C-alpha positions as CSV (number, residue, x, y, z in Angstrom):
1,M,0.1,0.1,0.1
2,S,1.4,3.4,-1.0
3,Q,1.6,6.0,1.7
4,R,0.9,9.6,0.9
5,P,3.7,12.0,1.1
6,L,3.7,14.4,4.1
7,F,4.5,17.3,1.9
8,P,2.9,16.6,-1.7
9,P,4.7,17.9,-4.9
10,A,1.5,19.9,-5.5
11,R,-1.2,21.2,-3.6
12,V,-4.7,22.0,-5.5
13,V,-7.2,24.7,-4.5
14,P,-10.4,24.4,-6.5
15,L,-11.8,27.9,-7.7
16,G,-15.3,26.8,-8.7
17,G,-16.6,26.1,-12.1
18,G,-13.9,23.4,-12.5
19,A,-10.9,25.9,-12.3
20,K,-8.0,25.3,-9.9
21,L,-5.1,26.8,-8.4
22,I,-2.0,24.7,-8.0
23,F,0.9,25.3,-5.7
24,C,3.8,23.7,-6.7
25,S,6.4,22.7,-3.8
26,G,10.1,23.7,-4.5
27,V,12.0,21.2,-6.5
28,T,15.7,20.6,-6.6
29,A,18.0,18.1,-8.8
30,R,18.6,16.1,-5.6
31,G,18.4,12.3,-6.3
32,S,18.9,12.7,-10.0
33,A,21.9,12.5,-12.5
34,A,21.8,16.3,-12.4
35,E,22.7,16.6,-8.9
36,N,26.2,17.9,-8.4
37,Q,26.3,19.2,-12.1
38,P,26.4,22.8,-13.3
39,V,23.5,25.1,-12.6
40,E,22.2,24.5,-16.2
41,V,21.7,21.0,-15.8
42,Q,20.3,21.2,-12.3
43,A,17.8,24.0,-13.9
44,E,16.9,21.6,-16.5
45,E,15.9,19.0,-14.0
46,C,14.1,21.4,-11.7
47,L,11.8,22.4,-14.6
48,A,11.2,18.9,-15.7
49,R,10.1,18.1,-12.2
50,L,7.9,20.9,-11.9
51,E,6.5,20.2,-15.5
52,R,5.8,16.6,-14.0
53,A,4.1,17.9,-10.8
54,L,1.7,20.2,-13.0
55,A,1.0,17.2,-15.3
56,S,-0.2,15.1,-12.5
57,E,-2.7,17.8,-11.9
58,G,-3.7,18.2,-15.5
59,A,-1.7,21.3,-16.1
60,D,1.6,22.3,-17.8
61,L,4.3,25.0,-17.9
62,S,1.9,27.2,-19.6
63,H,-0.5,27.4,-16.7
64,L,2.1,28.9,-14.4
65,L,1.5,32.2,-13.2
66,K,4.8,32.7,-11.0
67,I,8.2,31.0,-10.4
68,T,10.3,31.4,-7.5
69,T,14.0,30.4,-7.7
70,W,16.5,30.3,-5.1
71,L,20.2,30.1,-6.2
72,S,23.2,29.2,-3.7
73,D,25.0,32.0,-5.2
74,M,24.0,34.6,-7.7
75,R,26.9,33.7,-9.8
76,H,24.8,31.1,-11.1
77,Y,22.1,33.5,-12.5
78,E,23.4,33.7,-16.1
79,G,23.5,29.8,-16.4
80,F,20.0,29.6,-14.9
81,N,18.7,32.6,-16.9
82,T,19.8,30.9,-20.1
83,I,17.9,27.8,-19.3
84,R,14.7,29.7,-18.0
85,R,14.7,32.0,-21.3
86,R,14.8,29.0,-23.5
87,I,12.0,27.1,-21.6
88,F,9.7,29.8,-21.4
89,E,10.3,31.9,-24.4
90,R,8.0,29.6,-26.4
91,L,5.1,30.5,-24.3
92,P,2.7,33.4,-25.3
93,V,2.9,34.7,-21.7
94,P,5.7,33.4,-19.6
95,P,5.3,33.5,-15.9
96,A,6.1,36.1,-13.5
97,S,9.6,35.1,-12.0
98,T,11.6,36.1,-9.1
99,C,15.2,34.9,-8.4
100,V,16.8,35.1,-5.0
101,G,20.4,34.4,-4.3
102,G,22.3,33.2,-1.3
103,A,20.1,30.1,-0.5
104,Q,21.4,27.2,1.9
105,F,19.7,23.9,0.9
106,T,19.7,20.6,2.8
107,T,22.7,19.4,0.9
108,T,25.6,21.1,-0.9
109,T,25.0,19.0,-4.0
110,V,22.2,21.4,-5.5
111,C,22.5,24.8,-6.2
112,I,19.3,25.9,-7.5
113,E,15.6,25.0,-6.2
114,I,12.3,26.3,-8.3
115,E,8.6,26.4,-7.0
116,G,5.6,27.5,-8.9
117,I,2.2,28.6,-8.7
118,A,-0.2,27.9,-11.7
119,V,-4.0,28.2,-12.5
120,V,-6.0,25.8,-14.7
121,P,-9.1,27.8,-16.1
122,A,-12.5,26.1,-16.3
123,P,-13.0,23.8,-19.0
């Protein structure tokens, strides 16, 4: 029997009429092949994990309203920004985005964490 996670990857708030608001927990590259790799590789993994969390709720990256990114060091910003721009430039309206440097993570093998807030309109 599968046990429900204490802190789920996404939390959904119904908005009525079938619309929903999705809060996605912050994701890192921890436990993946991208862990301990350059920020660009970790950013790709983070966004892929965020995309999977959204997909589990019937959404995708185009539903994101806002992302918040934490970097262990702002010297990683250009690498992260290159990936962020490539991923989101294909969307008609990219999400609002905040990036904060100087984060301390639970392990030294990751240098980036990304969380997101999305809305899925009523069908």
